[in-house]
C-alpha positions as CSV (number, residue, x, y, z in Angstrom):
1,M,135.0,115.6,-0.4
2,A,132.8,117.6,2.0
3,G,130.0,115.2,1.6
4,T,132.3,112.3,2.3
5,R,133.4,113.9,5.6
6,A,129.8,114.7,6.5
7,Q,128.8,111.2,5.7
8,A,131.6,109.9,7.9
9,R,130.6,112.2,10.8
10,G,127.1,111.0,10.5
11,D,128.1,107.4,10.6
12,R,130.2,108.0,13.7
13,V,127.4,109.8,15.4
14,S,125.0,106.9,14.5
15,E,127.6,104.3,15.8
16,D,128.1,106.4,19.0
17,A,124.2,106.4,19.6
18,Q,124.0,102.7,19.1
19,I,126.9,102.1,21.7
20,V,125.2,104.5,24.2
21,T,121.8,102.7,23.7
22,L,123.6,99.3,24.3
23,A,125.3,100.8,27.5
24,V,121.8,101.8,28.8
25,L,120.5,98.3,28.2
26,L,123.6,96.7,29.8
27,T,123.3,99.2,32.8
28,I,119.7,97.9,33.2
29,A,120.8,94.4,33.2
30,N,123.6,95.0,35.7
31,L,121.1,96.7,38.0
32,V,118.7,93.8,37.8
33,I,121.5,91.3,38.8
34,A,122.8,93.5,41.5
35,L,119.4,93.8,43.1
36,R,119.0,90.1,42.8
37,A,122.4,89.5,44.4
38,L,121.5,92.0,47.1
39,H,118.4,90.0,47.9
40,V,120.0,86.7,48.0
41,V,123.0,87.9,50.2
42,A,120.6,89.8,52.6
43,R,118.3,86.8,53.1
44,S,121.0,84.1,53.3
45,R,122.3,84.3,57.0
46,T,120.9,81.1,58.5
47,S,123.6,79.0,59.9
48,I,123.8,76.2,62.6
49,E,125.7,76.6,65.8
50,P,128.0,74.3,67.5
51,H,126.2,72.1,70.2
52,Q,127.4,69.5,72.5
53,P,125.8,66.1,72.2
54,D,122.7,65.3,74.2
55,N,122.1,61.8,75.3
56,D,118.5,61.9,74.1
57,L,119.5,62.5,70.4
58,P,117.8,60.0,68.1
59,S,120.0,57.3,66.6
60,L,121.9,58.4,63.4
61,S,123.0,56.4,60.4
62,I,125.7,58.3,58.2
63,V,125.7,57.1,54.7
64,V,128.7,57.8,52.4
65,P,128.5,56.8,48.6
66,A,132.0,56.1,47.2
67,R,132.9,55.3,43.7
68,N,136.7,55.7,43.0
69,E,137.3,57.8,46.0
70,E,140.8,56.4,47.0
71,R,142.0,60.0,47.4
72,N,139.4,61.2,49.9
73,I,137.8,58.2,51.5
74,E,140.1,57.8,54.6
75,R,140.1,61.4,55.5
76,C,136.2,61.6,55.3
77,V,135.6,58.4,57.2
78,R,138.1,59.1,59.9
79,S,136.4,62.4,60.5
80,L,133.0,60.8,60.6
81,L,134.1,58.1,63.1
82,A,135.2,60.9,65.5
83,T,131.7,62.2,65.6
84,S,130.5,63.1,69.1
85,H,127.1,61.4,69.1
86,P,125.6,59.0,71.6
87,D,124.2,56.4,69.0
88,F,125.7,56.5,65.4
89,E,126.9,54.2,62.6
90,V,128.7,54.9,59.4
91,I,127.7,53.1,56.3
92,L,130.1,53.4,53.3
93,V,128.5,52.1,50.1
94,D,131.2,51.1,47.7
95,D,129.6,51.8,44.3
96,Q,131.7,49.3,42.3
97,S,134.9,51.2,42.6
98,T,137.7,50.2,40.3
99,D,140.5,51.7,42.5
100,A,141.6,51.0,46.1
101,T,138.4,52.6,47.7
102,R,137.0,49.5,49.1
103,E,140.3,48.2,50.3
104,I,140.9,51.3,52.3
105,A,137.4,51.3,53.7
106,A,137.6,47.6,54.7
107,A,141.0,48.1,56.5
108,M,139.3,50.9,58.6
109,A,136.2,48.7,59.2
110,A,138.4,45.8,60.7
111,T,139.2,48.0,63.6
112,Q,136.1,50.3,63.7
113,P,132.9,48.5,64.8
114,R,130.8,51.6,63.9
115,L,131.8,51.4,60.2
116,H,130.1,49.1,57.9
117,V,131.2,48.7,54.3
118,L,128.5,47.7,51.9
119,A,129.3,46.4,48.4
120,G,127.0,48.2,46.0
121,T,125.3,46.1,43.4
122,P,125.2,46.8,39.6
123,L,123.4,50.0,38.5
124,P,119.8,49.0,37.6
125,P,118.2,50.4,34.3
126,G,116.8,53.9,34.9
127,W,119.1,54.7,37.8
128,V,122.0,57.2,38.2
129,G,124.9,55.9,40.2
130,K,124.8,58.3,43.2
131,P,121.0,58.0,44.0
132,W,121.4,54.1,43.7
133,A,124.3,54.1,46.1
134,L,122.4,56.2,48.5
135,W,119.2,54.2,48.4
136,Q,121.2,51.0,49.1
137,G,122.8,52.6,52.1
138,A,119.4,54.0,53.4
139,N,117.8,50.7,53.3
140,A,120.7,49.1,55.3
141,A,120.7,51.8,57.8
142,R,119.1,51.3,61.4
143,G,119.1,55.0,62.6
144,A,116.0,57.1,63.3
145,W,117.7,59.8,61.3
146,L,119.8,59.5,58.0
147,L,122.7,61.7,57.1
148,F,123.8,61.6,53.5
149,T,127.3,63.0,52.9
150,D,129.9,62.9,50.2
151,A,133.3,61.1,50.3
152,D,135.1,64.5,49.8
153,T,133.7,66.1,52.9
154,R,135.5,66.5,56.3
155,H,133.5,66.8,59.5
156,E,134.3,68.2,63.0
157,P,133.2,66.0,65.9
158,L,130.3,68.3,66.8
159,A,128.9,68.6,63.3
160,A,126.4,65.8,63.4
161,C,125.0,66.4,66.8
162,S,124.7,70.2,66.1
163,A,122.8,69.6,62.8
164,Q,120.6,67.3,64.5
165,R,119.8,69.4,67.4
166,F,119.3,72.4,65.1
167,A,116.7,70.4,63.2
168,L,115.0,68.8,66.2
169,D,114.6,72.3,67.8
170,R,112.9,73.7,64.7
171,S,110.6,70.8,63.9
172,V,112.6,70.3,60.7
173,E,112.6,66.8,58.9
174,A,115.2,67.5,56.4
175,L,118.2,69.8,56.8
176,S,120.9,70.4,54.3
177,L,124.1,72.4,55.2
178,L,126.0,74.6,52.9
179,T,129.5,73.2,53.8
180,D,132.7,75.4,53.7
181,Q,134.6,75.0,50.5
182,E,138.3,74.1,50.7
183,T,139.9,76.0,47.7
184,V,143.5,74.9,47.4
185,G,144.5,75.3,43.7
186,A,144.2,78.4,41.5
187,A,141.3,77.2,39.6
188,E,139.2,76.4,42.8
189,R,140.0,79.9,44.2
190,L,139.3,81.8,41.0
191,F,136.1,80.1,39.7
192,L,134.5,78.1,42.5
193,P,133.0,80.9,44.4
194,T,131.4,82.5,41.4
195,I,129.9,79.2,40.3
196,L,128.2,78.6,43.6
197,F,127.2,82.2,43.9
198,V,125.4,82.0,40.5
199,I,123.7,78.8,41.6
200,M,122.2,80.6,44.5
201,L,121.3,83.7,42.4
202,G,119.3,81.1,40.2
203,V,117.7,79.2,43.0
204,G,117.0,82.1,45.5
205,A,117.8,83.2,49.0
206,V,118.4,80.7,51.8
207,D,115.3,82.2,53.7
208,D,113.2,81.6,50.5
209,V,114.2,78.1,50.5
210,N,113.2,77.7,54.1
211,D,109.8,79.5,53.6
212,R,107.2,76.6,53.3
213,K,104.9,79.0,51.3
214,Q,107.5,79.3,48.5
215,R,107.3,75.9,47.1
216,G,109.1,76.8,43.9
217,V,112.2,77.7,45.7
218,A,114.1,74.5,46.7
219,I,117.6,73.2,46.9
220,F,119.7,70.9,48.9
221,N,123.4,70.6,49.0
222,G,124.2,66.9,48.2
223,Q,127.4,67.2,50.4
224,Y,125.2,67.2,53.4
225,V,121.7,66.2,53.7
226,L,120.1,65.2,57.1
227,C,116.6,63.6,57.1
228,S,114.4,61.8,59.6
229,R,113.7,58.2,58.5
230,K,110.0,59.1,58.5
231,A,110.4,62.0,56.1
232,Y,112.9,60.3,53.8
233,F,110.9,57.2,53.2
234,G,107.7,59.1,53.4
235,I,108.5,60.9,50.2
236,G,110.1,57.9,48.5
237,G,113.8,58.6,49.2
238,H,116.3,58.5,46.5
239,K,114.2,56.0,44.7
240,A,111.8,58.9,43.7
241,V,114.8,60.8,42.0
242,R,116.6,57.7,40.8
243,G,117.2,59.2,37.3
244,E,118.4,62.4,38.3
245,I,122.1,63.6,38.1
246,A,121.4,66.6,40.5
247,E,119.6,64.4,42.8
248,D,120.0,66.8,45.7
249,L,118.1,69.5,43.9
250,E,115.4,67.2,42.8
251,L,115.1,65.8,46.3
252,A,114.6,69.3,47.7
253,R,112.1,70.0,45.0
254,L,110.2,66.8,46.0
255,F,110.1,67.7,49.6
256,K,108.8,71.2,48.8
257,R,106.2,70.0,46.5
258,D,105.0,67.4,48.9
259,G,104.6,69.9,51.7
260,R,104.1,67.5,54.6
261,Y,107.7,67.8,56.0
262,R,109.5,71.1,56.8
263,I,113.0,71.5,55.2
264,M,115.7,73.9,55.9
265,L,118.9,75.0,54.2
266,A,121.7,76.6,56.6
267,G,125.4,77.4,56.7
268,A,127.7,74.8,58.4
269,S,129.6,77.4,60.3
270,G,132.9,75.7,59.7
271,L,131.7,72.3,61.1
272,V,131.8,70.6,57.6
273,S,134.1,71.5,54.8
274,T,134.4,70.0,51.2
275,R,137.1,70.1,48.6
276,M,134.9,69.4,45.6
277,Y,137.5,69.5,42.8
278,A,141.3,69.4,42.9
279,S,141.8,70.7,39.3
280,F,140.2,72.8,36.6
281,S,139.5,69.7,34.6
282,E,137.5,68.2,37.6
283,L,135.7,71.4,38.2
284,W,134.6,71.7,34.5
285,Q,133.5,68.0,34.3
286,G,131.6,68.3,37.5
287,F,129.6,71.3,36.8
288,V,128.9,70.4,33.2
289,K,127.3,67.1,34.8
290,N,125.0,69.2,37.0
291,F,124.0,72.4,35.3
292,A,121.6,71.3,32.6
293,S,119.5,69.3,35.1
294,G,118.9,72.5,37.3
295,A,117.5,74.3,34.4
296,R,115.4,71.5,33.1
297,G,111.7,72.4,33.4
298,H,112.4,76.0,33.4
299,P,113.7,76.7,29.9
300,F,112.5,80.3,29.8
301,D,114.0,81.3,33.2
302,A,117.3,79.6,32.2
303,A,117.5,81.5,28.9
304,M,116.7,84.8,30.6
305,G,119.1,84.2,33.4
306,S,121.8,83.3,31.0
307,A,121.2,86.4,29.0
308,L,121.4,88.6,31.9
309,L,124.6,87.0,33.1
310,A,126.1,87.5,29.6
311,C,125.2,91.2,29.8
312,V,127.1,91.4,33.1
313,S,130.1,89.6,31.6
314,P,131.6,89.5,29.0
315,L,129.4,92.3,27.5
316,T,129.7,94.9,30.1
317,P,133.7,94.9,30.2
318,L,133.8,95.0,26.4
319,A,131.3,97.8,26.3
320,V,133.2,99.9,29.0
321,V,136.4,99.6,26.7
322,A,134.5,100.5,23.6
323,L,132.9,103.5,25.2
324,A,136.2,104.7,26.7
325,L,137.8,104.5,23.2
326,R,135.1,106.7,21.9
327,N,135.4,109.3,24.8
328,Q,131.9,108.3,25.9
329,W,133.1,108.7,29.5
330,L,129.8,109.1,31.3
331,P,128.2,105.7,30.1
332,A,131.4,104.1,30.5
333,A,131.7,105.2,34.1
334,L,127.9,104.2,34.8
335,L,128.7,100.7,33.4
336,A,131.8,100.4,35.3
337,L,130.0,101.4,38.5
338,G,127.3,98.7,37.9
339,A,130.0,96.2,37.5
340,A,131.7,97.3,40.6
341,A,128.5,97.1,42.5
342,I,128.0,93.5,41.5
343,A,131.6,92.5,42.5
344,A,131.3,94.2,45.8
345,I,127.9,92.4,46.7
346,A,129.4,89.2,45.6
347,E,132.4,89.7,47.8
348,I,130.1,90.2,50.8
349,G,128.1,87.0,50.0
350,M,131.4,85.1,49.4
351,R,132.9,86.2,52.6
352,R,129.7,85.1,54.4
353,S,130.1,81.8,52.9
354,R,133.7,81.7,54.2
355,F,135.5,82.1,50.9
356,R,138.9,83.8,50.8
357,P,138.8,87.6,50.9
358,G,138.9,89.0,47.3
359,S,136.9,86.1,45.8
360,G,134.2,88.6,44.5
361,L,136.8,90.5,42.4
362,A,136.9,87.6,40.0
363,I,133.2,87.3,39.4
364,H,133.3,88.7,35.9
365,L,135.9,86.3,34.8
366,G,133.9,83.5,36.6
367,L,130.7,84.4,34.8
368,V,132.3,83.7,31.4
369,L,133.2,80.2,32.6
370,V,129.8,79.7,34.0
371,L,128.2,80.5,30.6
372,A,130.6,78.1,28.8
373,I,129.9,75.3,31.2
374,F,126.1,75.9,30.9
375,A,126.3,75.8,27.0
376,T,128.5,72.7,27.1
377,S,126.2,71.0,29.5
378,L,123.1,71.7,27.5
379,Y,124.7,70.5,24.3
380,R,126.1,67.3,25.6
381,S,123.0,66.3,27.4
382,Y,120.4,67.0,24.7
383,A,122.3,67.2,21.4
384,G,125.5,65.5,22.0
385,D,126.7,62.2,23.6
386,G,125.7,63.0,27.0
387,V,127.8,63.6,30.1
388,E,130.3,61.3,31.7
389,W,131.0,61.1,35.4
390,R,132.9,58.2,37.3
391,G,133.0,56.1,34.3
392,R,129.4,56.2,33.4
393,R,127.7,58.1,30.7
394,Y,124.2,59.9,31.0
395,G,122.4,61.5,28.2
396,G,119.1,61.7,26.4
397,G,117.5,64.3,28.6
398,L,120.0,63.4,31.5
399,R,118.8,59.9,31.6
400,R,121.1,56.9,31.6
401,R,122.1,55.7,28.3
402,V,124.9,53.0,29.0
């Protein structure tokens, strides 16, 4: 009997030691993520400022791709038509919509001479839908500068001239803005801030994107990309990224590798906003579409990043509970402190990105969703039937299948 009790005590001591060892490893992982987050937040302050239009601004063509956007298109186009700019046009490319998108756009164009509705042609082999629509719009544009923006965006009148003046004053040939995110529903408020925060953790700080010497750090926000005509066609435009689902990311990487044209990423300062997704289903499908593409070419980094995120959540909360149940209060407290630090840093970054106060508190729940989205994206893109978006399916290494 005494031997049995001794054995039980020994087993418990061994289990406690293993849990404490796991807690130490998880604490290190939390520290790594916290330091990374602190670096990204501290070096991501660049934003444009409102600027009144100058008469000497170069001509501007605003290209809007639209496929089944009847819910958003009127709000977007009307905000663009209210742009304060001396010389601009709006080109809406109807990417073979099956809803009322084209009819809504055509009705507006009948009374708005600045608006041109272009009927998109069928998708050629090797192309993804959005790059094809943008390429058609760019080739129809007459402006010296091209602004590519999504149909779910809303623009203040000073947005375009402020962005263009910001770029011209800094000799920037391609500028992408981090638009304000409209979070209306519960799923958007709870998960979207964490998803976008994780994307920036993976890519790097805004200042690093803007550093010409750091060629491996590049990203655009496809909701708002402003390019000079010279730079856009100089690097091959969207034709050069025609097979990419995350065409904005790949376009930024292309510009950075090319090196001839300076690019920048900056906050929109409330001048442009986006409601990306109106439900949990839309949010899930949208990011499943994009995630694997961002990791492609960097499988080791993606695996390490996913492992670190998993250590932060769900493993850290589970370990805190397990340690507390075994009265291991010190390691439990250290882990909880690390988790709280990450949430606090995320809160600072999310507020700077103009999300609602308290968004950082949901980061540990959001990280679980991020991992699920990433795993689903990888499976569907490489082992499953691909990903579907706007009625089209892409697969086989994120290339078009049907």
